[in-house]
N, C-alpha and C positions, 0 to 999 in steps of 0.2 A: 582388323587387319590394316594398316598402313600400309599408302600405294606404292610401289617403288616410283624415287625422283626420275625423271625423268633427264637422259645424256645431254650436255650440250655443251659447244664450245663456243669458245670466247676471245673474241675479238676486241681490240684495245686501240681504238685511234689514237693521237700526238691531237692540241690545243694545252700545251702551256700550265699552265697552272689549274683552271678549269678542271684538270684530268683528274682533282681529285674528288671529283663529282661522283667520280665509277664505285669511291666506297658507299654511299649512299643506296646510289641504285641495289648494286651487289650486294650489298643488309636486307634489302626487299625481296628480290628472289630467292638468297637462299634456302632458304624454307622451301623453295617451289623443284627446283632442277639439282643435278649434278652436275657440277666443270669436270669435264673429262681432262679438257686438254687448254691450252691459253697460249694463243700468240698476241703476241703488242711492238706498236714503235713509238718512237719518240715515246713524252712526255708520262703516256698509256702502261707503258716497261715500269715506272717505280710503281703502280698497282698492283701492277701481274706480279711483279717477281716477288712482293710481300705477303697477294694472297697465291706464291708458289711456295711461298716456303715456310708455309700450317697455320698464316694466322686466318682465321674468320676475318667476314669482312669489320664487323663491333668492334674486334679491337684495330686493325686498319684507320680508322675512326678516331676510335681516341688516341692510340700513338701517334699519329700524325696532327690532330690535336693542340700534344703536348710538345712539340716541339719546342724547342726558345723561340724560333720565327722562320718565317714560312722566306722571310724575307733572304737566309742560308739556301733555300734550293736555290734560288738564281746564281747561286756562283759571287765568285770574288771579283770584282771588275780590275780591270787592263790597268783606269787611271783613276781619281779619284776627281779626275779634273771633269767639272759640269758644259756639255756639248756647246754649250753657247759663247765659254768662254776659248774656243778653239779659232775664232770666226775676230774676237776680237785683238785679242797678241800677238803681232809679227810671222808670223812664219810655225807658230805652234799646231795653223793647222796641218801639216805634213805629217805632222807625229798622230795625227788622228786615228785609232786606231781599223777605220774602214779602207785606212789606205799604207796597213802594211801589213806585210803575213803578219798571221792566220787569218785578218779580219775582222777580231771573234772579238766584242763588247769582253767576255770574262774570260779566267786563266782558264776556267775547267767550267762540270754543270755542280751546284752541291746536290743532285738527287743522290749519287753514290755514297756520299756521305752520311745521309740522312737515311739513306737505306740503310748502311750497315752499320748507323746509328741504335736504329729502330725496333734490330734483330737482335744489338752488339753480337753479332758473329756478321762472319762473310764468303760468306755457302758456296759452292759450285753446283754449277749444274744438276751433277748425275743425284746433289740430294733435295732437288726443289720435287713435290708431289700436289696438286698434277705437271704433266711436264709443260714446258712452259720455251716455247722460239721465239726470239729476239729479230725487229729487219731491221739492216741497214741499207746503204746504197754504197756504190765506187763510183765515181762519178771518172772515171779514171778508164775503166775498164766496162760502163753503162749497163751494169750489173749489180740485182739485187742481191745480198747479200742474206741469212738465216744461221741468229747461232741458234743454236735447240740443243737440248737434254738430248735425243736420239748419238748426237755430230761431237757433239762439243762437251763432255761428260763431266773435265775438268778445270776444265774454265769457272773466271770469279764470273760469278751473275754481275758486280759492282762495275767487272767489266766492262761487260757488253751495254746491259746500261748508262757508262759514258757516254759511248759508239752510240746509242741509240736515240739520243737527246745533244749528237751533234750540232744542232743548229746554226747555217749555214749565219754570217754576223754576229750569234751570239757568244759560240765555243768555236773553240778549235777541229779542227777533222781525226781521223787518227790516220796518219802521217807510212805508211810500207812506202817498200821496192817499187813495187807496182800497182800500189793502190792509194788511193784518197777517197778513205772513210765516210760519212756524214749519217744523218738522220734519214732515213726514209722514206721517210714525211714529203720530201725534196721530189718524191714518184710516187705513192701509192702510203697520204694519210691513213687511210683504214683497210692495212692488210689483207682481206675477207680471202684475197685468194691465198694464204696459209695453210688456211685450214680446211681448206678446198681438197686436201688428200684426207680428212677425215671419213668414218664410214656415213653412207648416200642416207639414212633413213634417220641421220643426230642434228641436230639445229645446229646452225652460226645464229650465237648472236653477238652482234657488233652494238658496243659501245661509243660514243661519236657525240664532244659539244657540239649542239647546234652553233650552224657560225652568222657571224650576223656579218651581213649588206651591208659594204660601205659606198656610197654613192660618189661622185664623181666630188662633190663642195670637199665631204669628209676624207679621200682620197688628199685633195693637195693638200691639207694639210698637216702628213703624216712627214717620218724620215725617210730618207732615204734604204734605211733597209727595213724600213715595218712597209713599205710602201710594193718594195722586192718580193716579201712572205706573202700581203694581202693578194697582189697581181697573183707569183705561185699556188700560193690557197688555193683560188680558184677555181682557176687550171685543174688542180690533181682532184680537186672534192667531184668534179665534175663523173670524169672518167669514174673515179671512186662508186660513187653514183646507177653510173652506168655498167659495171661490173655486178657490182650487190644485187641491182637492178634486176642482172639476167641467172642470178644464184635464189632459184624459187626457196631453199631451205636458209636466207639469212633473214635471219630478224633483228633489225637494225631499231636500235633506240639510241632520240640526242635528245641531247640534254639542255634544256632550255638554261642558262648559267646566268641571266637578266646582264644584265654590264659589265660586268666583273672579266676581263680581256685578257687576253693569255702570257701576258708579262708585268701579272697585276701583284706580285707578291707580296707586295705591303699588304693583307689583307686586312681588316680588326676582328676581332673575332666574333664581332655578329657578322658579316660578311662569311669568314668560314663556318658560321655555321648554318650560311645560308646557301651555298655553295653546297653542304652537304645534305641539302636539303630537297633543291630541289631532284637530285642525284634521285631519292629517296622518291619523290613525285613523279621521274619516267621512271621508274623500277612500277610504281602505278599501274602505271599510264599502261604500261606494257603486256601487263596482266593480263588487264580490259582490254586491248587490242589483240593483241595476240595469246590469249587462252593459258590456264594456272601452264598448262602443261610444254605452250609456245611453238604445237603444233596447226595454228592455224595459219593458213597463211601471211605473208604483211601485203602492207595498203601502203604504193611508192606514189608517194609526189611526186612534183618537177624535175624534170631530169634534163640529159642534153639530147633525148630522144623521144619527151611528154612536152610539146610546148602547145601554146594557144594561136590555132591558125586566125589570126587578126592581120595578119599584111595589108588586105586588101577593105581595110575597114581605117585604115589610121589615114589617116585626111591629106594632099599631099599641092598643098596649094605654096607652102612657103618652101625653101630653101632647107633650112632647119628639121619640116614637116618632113618631106623627101627623102631627109636623109634615115630620120628614124623609119620611114616604111621599108629601106631598102635595108636597110639593120635586120628587120623582125623577118622580110625577108628572107634575108639571108640564115637565119636562125630556126628557120620552118626548115628548108632546103636542109640543111646540114644536117638538122634531128633524122632528119626521112633518110637520108643516105649513112647513119649510122647505124640508125636500123637496119636502111636495105644490107650493110654490112655484117651485119651478124645474122641476121640469113641466113647469106652465101656463106656464111663463116661455117654456120650449122651443117648447109650440105654438102661443102665442103671437107667436112671432118671425113674418116674414114672409116670404115664399117668392117671391122678387121675380126677374124675367124680363127679363135688357140684354139690349135690339136692342141689335148694334154692326154701323153701317154708318158710307156715305162717305156727305159729302151728297148729289154727282151721283148717286149711288141712291135720291136721297130719294123716288124714286115707287114702286122696288120692293119697298122700306121699309113702307110705305102701305099695300102693297096683298096684304104679309104681316103686318104686326098686325092688320088689317083679318081675316082670315081665323085668324088659329091664336084670337082674341076672339071669333069668332066662333063656335067650336067646342070652346073650352074651359070649365071647369064652373066656372070663378073668373079670368074676363077679365080681374078688374088685375091681378090678377100681372104682367103682362105692364106694360113701360117702357120708353122711347126720348125723344130728347135734343127730339123735339114737344111734349112732356107739361114740355117746359120756361119758364114763364108770365112775360111778358116786364118789363123789370129785374130780375133774377135770374140771380148771374153763371155764367157758364152750363160757363164747367172744373169749379167748385170744385160745383158740380148736381152732374154728368154724374160725380165721382169717387164724394162720397159715393155716389151710386145704387149705383156698383158694386160698395161695401163690401157694401150691404144685400143685397144678389143670390148666390144660390146657381147661377144657371144666366144664361148668354150666349149667344145664337143672332148667328154670326159673316155676316154676308150675302158673302158673297166675289167683289170683282172686282179688276176689274186698279183704281180710285180706292183701295177696300177697302185693297191692297195700297200703293199709294204713298202712305197718311195717314199724315203725320209723329205726328198726336195719336195715333192710336189704335194704331201700331204704336210710342211711345213715352211712350204713356199710356196706354188702354186698356188692353193685354196686359201690360205688368206689372203694374200694377195688378191683374191678374185672377187672375196665377201667384201675386201677393206674396197677395193673399187665400181662397186656396184656391178659386174658383168657375172650375163643372165650363162647356167651353163643347160647341155643338156648330156645328162648321162647315156654311152653305149656300154652295156656288157661283151663284150667281145673274148672274153674264157672265164672259168669253173672258176666263183670269187665267193667269200660270204660277203657280198657288199650290206644284206642286209641289215650287220651293224654296222656303217657309219651313214649317219643323221642326214649330212649334205647329199645323200644318194639316194635312201631309202624317201627320204619327202620328197622328191622331185619325180617330175612323171621319164620314163626314163625305157628307154629301147632293149628293146630284145631279155626281158627279164625270163622267161620262157626258159628259152635259149639262147646259147650267146650268141653274138653272130658265128665264131667260126662256128661253126658245129650246123647254120641251116645251112643247106643246098642255094647252089651262086644267085638263080633268082631270084628267091625271097629275101638273103641278104641286098642284090641288087636294087630287087624293090624301096626295101626298105632306108638306105643310102639316096635313093630318089626322093623319097618325101623327108628326106632328110633336107635336102636341097633347097626343094621346093618352100617347105618352113623358114630356109633359110634366104632363101631372093624374096618371101612375104617380109620377112622383118629389114632388109634392103629394100625392097616396098614405103614399107613403112617411114 
């Protein structure tokens, strides 16, 4: 009998034309994993949208290789005049695309048109399976935007794809009354944070082209727009690395695309083939590194918090050598502070205990909360919906508090088991967010027919809490408070 493939959540980064290598990687992974969801930004969205349109990776490879010209993916240029001409003809420089709104080399990206050409269709988000989430960034509000199947069912995928690839200096932004929306790669090139909302026991597989480090001599020879993208990309890559390293379930696959550049759209047939093959190689290497079920923890290399301590070993005789020593020491200190910052953030994260109960059992909930607070070292960790202020939207407040919680106390009764809100909203939310729960049987009910209760060590299984003597009730709740305090200390 064939074993079931593990469910994984895919994140596709930006990287220009090099993102087409993702199709080769996905072809290798296809037999090993089930893709449960896809999140993408920038050019990675093109491959993600095709995959979610029910094309197999092999079909994607075949169709993109049959496109008349990959140069068309770049789009139609604003001007056909070569850049060097602007400096030769007096007055022409002032009409250069970098000196006038919308500061874009191309009128529009060619990716949306290619997407519709390949599919011979223009699907909406509701038509996609697995579901797709596309990231963008609004520079007017300084906020991320995510276009997804769950929130944008009737939106055309090609429209979101056009937004996703709105790279500064290349394509115009999407402009609204209060928004200026651009490629999310401005702030996060590999947005693994989108998939953080998925079940905790399912790996996140992030695909990203390996970045070519440019030295000072190389940067001096590039155009101003390319210089900006290199600088911004390096900063964002470092921040992404930090987030990835702090998410143990992320499996990062970096694809070495050789000398192929992000904006090298005029690839020869041999280089197109090479790009796909490099993607396949990265997929095979990833299976060796992470295991066929992708359960093996990742090994992350150098990043913002992992640097070689060598400042004291550097020579310091000349002015240049002394400057290098200062820079290396600053790198080490910055890395140390970033690590300390993360540790402090972890300590400051609230430990919240969510009390789940049916409204018919409100008196029982009040009693349990009062007894627990009386015994807890920090009584403020307890939250239940009696704390919702008048005028607040109760459903969103409850779900938000669940997202903040690490433990839930379930006050189980027949009313609890019959509550559609608890069964359809709270319990699935606990599962999704990885919240642990402890059931307390507070009233007679047929709780053994509910696996999420029967499979967990519950309290008061022989006799409901409400039927026990007062002394026994206080003893049980006292032990529960000790358990919560112990979890809080850990």
